[in-house]
N, C-alpha and C positions, 0 to 999 in steps of 0.2 A: 572745773566746767569743761576743760579739755577733755578729761577722762569720760565724763558723760556724754560728749559728742562723740568720741571714738566707740563707746559702748553702744550708743544709738545707732551708729553705721552699722556695726557688726549684727547688732539685732535685725536691723532692717535687711541686710544682706540674706541673713540666714531665713528670714520670713519670705523673701523673694524667692530664694532657690526652693524651699519647702513648698510654698503657696502655689507656684507656677512652675510645676515640673514639665509641662507640656511645651512651655516657651524653651526650656533648657534641651529638652529631647529634640526638638523640632531643629535647633541649630545644630545638633549632631547628626541629624538625618535619622529617619526612624526605619525599622525592619519588618517587612511584611510577614508576620507569623502565619504559621499553618492553620488553616480552616477546616480542614477535612482528615486531618490525622485523627486514628480512631474511629472513621466511618468508612471513608473509600479505600484506607489502607492503614496498617497498625501505626499507633502512636509511639510504642515503645521501640527504640533504635535497635535493640538486638532481635526483637520479634519481626521488624521490618526487614532487616538483612537476611534473617532466615527464611522469611517468605519469599524474597526475590531470588535467592540462592535455590530454593526448591523449583522456582519456575525456570531459572537458569538452567538447571540441570536437565529439566524435560527438553527445553529449547535447543539445547545443544545436540540433541538427537537427530534434528532437522538438517538434512543435507543442503546447503545453499553455496553456490559458486559465482562470487561476485566477478563482474568483468575484470580482466588481467587489464594492467597497466593503466588503471583508472582510479580515481579517488571518491570517497563518499561526499556527497554534496547535500542531500536532502534526505530525512528520514520522517515518515508517516508513522505515528503512534497512536494507540487508543487511550482514552482518559476515563474509563468506567472505573468502578470498584474492582480492586485486585482479585478477588474470588471470581469475577466474571471476565476480565480482559487482561489478567495480569500475565496468563502465559503467552498470548499474542505479543504484548508489549515486551515480553523478556527476549523475544527473538531480534530484538536490537542488539543483543549480545553477539549475534553472528556476524555484526558488521563495525560494532564499537570496540575500542580497546583504551586502555589509561593514557591519558595526556595526549590523545590524539587531536583534540581541538582545544583552543584555548578561549573561544567565544561560541556561544550558543544563541542564535536568533530564534525565539520560540513563539511561533503563532497558535492561537486558540481561538475558537469562536465564543461570542458573548451568549451565554446562556440566562443570565440573571437579570441584567438591567435593561437593554433595549436603547441604542445609540448608534448615530452616524458617526464613521469614521474610526480610527484606532485609539485604545486606552493603552498607555504606557505608565507604569507605575513610577511614583516619584520617590519610592523608598531606595535605601542604599544596599539593601540586600533582602533575598528571599531566604526564608528558614523553613527547614523540614527536619525530621527527627534524625537525619543523617549529617545535619550541619548548615552552615549558613552559604549562601552563593551570592557573591558581589555582583552588584549590577554593573555593566560595562558603561563607560563614560558616553558612548554613543547613544545609550538610551535617553538621557537627558538632552542631549544634542538634537536628537531627532524630534523631541517634542518642541525644542526652541525654533528650529529651523523649518518647520513644516507645520502648516495649520491642519495637515491631516490627522495629526496625533495630539492627544492631551492628557493628562491626569485624570482619572474618574475615579475617586476614592470609593464610590460603592462597588464597581466592578472589581477593583483591586482586592477589596475584602471579601466579595463574595463569590467571584469566579473560580470554578474547580478545574477547568479545562488545562491549564498551565501547571497548577501546582501538582496534580495527580501524576504527572509523567516526570516530575523534577527527581524523585528518589531513584528511577531507573538510570537517569543520566548520571546522577551523582555516583551511583554504585559502578557503572562502566567507564565513565570518563574520568572521575576522580576530582580534578580542578579544571574549572572553567568560570568565565565571566558570562553574565545572562544579559539579554535584551528581550523582556517579555512583552508581547503585544497582543492585546485582545482585540479582535476585529469585528466591528459592526458593519453596517451596509456601506458600500462606497465602489467606485469604479475599480475593477481590478487591475488595470493598468496602471493607475494612479499608485495603488499600493506597490504593484510589482516595480515600479521606478523608483519608490522610496527606499525599498528594502534592498534592491540591487546593489548599491553601492556599499552596503554592509558585509558583502559577502566576499570571502577570501579564503586562501589556501587553508588556513587554520580555523576557519568559521564553518559551523554546521547549522544548516536550517532545518528546524524541526517543527512538523505540522501535528498538532494535536487534534485528532478528530475519531468519533465512532462512525459507524456505517448507519444502516437502516435502523428504524426503531419501531418496535412494538408489532411487527409482522409475525404471521405464523412461521414455523421453522423453515418449510418449505418455500414459502413466499420471500422470507428473508435470504435465502441462500440464493434463490434465482436473481432477486433486486442486486444483491452484494456482487454476484459475478459480473452483472452489467456494469456496476460502478468501478470495480476493480479493472475490468478490461478497458474501461474509458481512461481509466488512470494510466494504465500500462501503455495505451495507444497515445497518450499526451492529448486526448481528444476532449478539449475544452468544452467545445460546443455540445457534444453529447452528454457530458457530465452535468453542464448548467441545465439541460432539460429533463434530466431525471428527477422525479419527486421522491422526497423521503430518501434520498441517496446517502446523505452524509451531514451530520449536525455541523461539522467544520467544512463545509463545501467551499466557503470563500477562502479559507487559508488553503484549501487543497488546490482550488484554482488559480491562486497565486503561484503555488508551486509548479503547477504545469505551465503557467506563463513564463516563468524563469527558466525552467528545463528546456522549454523550445528555444529561448533566447540563446541559450549556451550549449545546446545539443546534448544534454544530460538524459540518461537512459534509466528507466525504472526497472526493478525487479521485485517480484513478490516475496516476502519472506515467511509470511503465515496469514492465514484467515482462520477465524472461528466466530461462533456467536455464542450469547449466553446459554443457547440451548446445549451446547457441547461441553459447557463448563460448570455453571451453578445453578442454572435456572431451569423453568419448565420449558416446553416447547409451543405453548400456544401464543406468547408475546415475547418475542427475542429482541435483542440488540446485537449488530454485527460489528466485528473488529478487524482491521489489517494491519499488518506492519509492512511497509513498502520503502524499499531504499532506491535512491537515484544517484546513479554513478557518471562522472564524466572527468574531463581533463584534456590537456593538450598533447599528451604521448599519445602516439598513433599504436594501433594494437593489430596484431594478425586477425583478420576475421576468422579465419579458419579455427584460431585458438579459443576465442570468446566472441561469437557473432553477436551483433548489436540488435536491438530491438528496432523494428521498423516504425516509424511515425504513421498517423492514420492516413495522410496522403498517400504514401507508397502502399499501403495496404488497400486503398481504394483502387489505384492502379492495377495491381495484381487482380482485384475481382473484375474490373473491366476486361482484363486480359482473359480470364476464365469465361466470361460471358460471350465475348468476341469469339473465342475459340469454339465453344459449343454452337454459336449461331453460324460460324462457318462450316461446321459439319452438317447442319441442317439445311444450309443454302439459303439462310436469310439474313437480312441486313440488321445490324446491332449497333452498339455503342462504338464510337470511335476512340482509338487510343492514341495520343500524341506520339510519334515515333521519338521524339527527343526524350520522352520519359522513360522510354524502354532502355536508354543508356546509363541509367542510374546503377552504379557499380554494386549497389546493394542487392540487385537482383540477380547477380553472379555468385552470391554466397551459396555453397553447398549446404542445403539444408532438407530435413525431411518435412513433407507437406501433406495435408489432406484437403481435399475439395469436399463439400457435403452440400447436397441440394436438398430443399423441403419445400413443400407446397402447402400452404394454410398450417404450418407448424408440424406438418407430418413429414417425416425422413423419405426422401425420393430418390437417393443415391448417396454413398459415401465411400470414397476410394483415396488411398494414399500410399505413401511409403514412409517406412521408419527411419530407414537409413540416409545419410547425407551423401548420395551418390550423384546427384545432379544439381544443377542451379535451381533457385527459386523459379526463375522465369520458365524453365523447360518443365520443371517438376508440376507447377501450377497447370500449364497447358496439357500435360499427359494426363493429369489426375481429373482434370475437368472433362475431358474426354471419356476416361473410365467411369467416372462416376455418372455422367449422362447416360452412356450408352453399353457399359458392360458390367455394371453392378449385378450379379447373377440373382438378387433377390428382388429385381424389378425389370419390367419392360423397358426397352430403350425409349428415352424422352423423344418426343415428338413436337412438331411445331406449336401445337395447341398449348402443351404442357409448358413450353418454353416461356410463354408469356406470363405464367404464373409462379414459375419457379424463383426461389430466392437461393442465393448463393453464399456460402460461407467458406473463408479459407483459414486453416489452422497451420501455424508454422511451429515446428517441433525444436526442440533443444535434443542433444544427443541423448539417447537412453543410456542409463546407468543401473547396473545390477543393485538390487535392493537386498541387503543381508539382513536376514532375521532369524530369531531362534525358534520360533513356534508360532502356531496361529495367531494366538493372542498377542505376541511381539508385532507380527505382521499388521494386524488391525491398528495397533497403536502407532505404527510408522507410516502408514498411509496417510496422505494430507488430502483430505476432503476439498474438493473444488480447486485443487492445486494440481495434483499428479495426474498425468496420463499412466495407465498401468499396461505392461504387457506380461502376459501369462503364457509359460511354455512348459510342456510335459512331452518328451519324445518327440513325435511328429506333430503334436497338437500345438497350437498357439493361436492367440487371439489379442486384441488390444480394445481398449475403450479410450477415447479421448478424455480430458477433463470435464468437458461439457457434459458427458453422460451423468456426472454427479448431479446435475439438475433433476433427472428422473429417478436415479437411484443414490439417495444422499446418505444412507447407511453402509459402511463399508462391507459388513457381511453379505448385504444384499448386492451391493456391487460386484464383490468377487464370484458370488454364485452364479449370477447372469454372465460373469465373463467366462467362467468355466463352462457354462452350457453353449455360449457362443464358440469356444474352443472345441467342442465336441466331448466335453468329459462330464462327469457326474458334477451336480451342483455343489457337493461338499468336498470336492478334490482339493480345493485350495487349502483345507485343514491339514493336509498330509505335508511331509517334510520334502518330498521330492519334487516339489513345483519350483520353477525358476520364474522369479519375479523381477521386472525392470520397471523403471519409472521414468518419466518425462514430463517436461512442461510444454505449454503452447502459448503462443500468442495469435490471438484469432481475430479476424475482421468480418464483419457483416456489411452488406451494402447499405449505403446512405440512401435514405428514401427521399 
């Protein structure tokens, strides 16, 4: 009888383990398996590595100079299929290195379910063809201590915005633990308050987002330029008002909130849209890679000047308007004298002042070299744009009431080395680079904003040659000197 009882116990245990595997698996913790391998990106490990390496090789030709004496804090990456957004995502290679971070907080938008608050997976790991990524203990702790977050199995199973960026992070960082958060509707400050304590020296905040969706190529470029500039200016108000700006607008706005809290500054790594990569141009989706830098170490502003925030930009715009009004002898906006003491305005930078009326150019004058302070440069170029641009009559009081002012602040121009005209076309970054063209006594420049009107590199260069007084195809020759620069620009708040 005793033998029969033991046999029955053994049989019962075997039946229990075989018949109810989900109970045993749950006690051990489940792994979130890849749902989009084989569609958004290759499912085979070697094919996936090869694809990322190909994008990486292309991305490494892009010159990017991160701010000195600071560290990477936030990275915005796209999450479309790799044939469309992989090149832009691979520009993360310009700022990431092996074992740089031991924790990644990954924010993505909800595309699939529809919910309020944030969804945090209750799995123990995420898996991709490159291996498993363990979830950090703080993922579960965040769910437990805040009613803002919960596990939503349908989101965990269906959402692609987190999964698609993970192979790039695995490829570049190698090892890290993950806090995956899919974000629904909720107050941005509440989100930022909850996420802020997770951040530290060895933590990277990654935001997964594409930009505009299904506009024509030209419309997308124009819309995306406004979105990118709002991000670079940390202008959450402007970003929040833009329609069809980004599917990940909520996580981006959280990033801007945190960047303003800590004084982190963004730089654009790359922009493209699906019309540049693998799709047609009638309905495109935009992509950007943007890195935010900060830290407590002071840096020489002459060595790596900081981006201005939107408030500082608006002060400079008021100064430009006040300066023009003063020359016309009319009353205009007042500028608080205390604001003029901002040391950022003493940085020596190249500046341009652009005037438009009803969207049409009315004057544009600037200096490429960093020979004077931002304050004096804006004042001088405002006068020159209004009264000394040889293409236009001097501005009068009637036109002054109609004019819109824009200020562009330049990085130091850098020579662009290229082998031939084809290589030149490949190296120019649409919507990113301002271009200086020189041949002998002939020279001209186009600000990056000109890409809005001339979105194709061949067309851009041909018009620039004509502006310099050269033949339209002069850029195809080997004796043309090309330099590039980037700008941060500000428009007047309405």
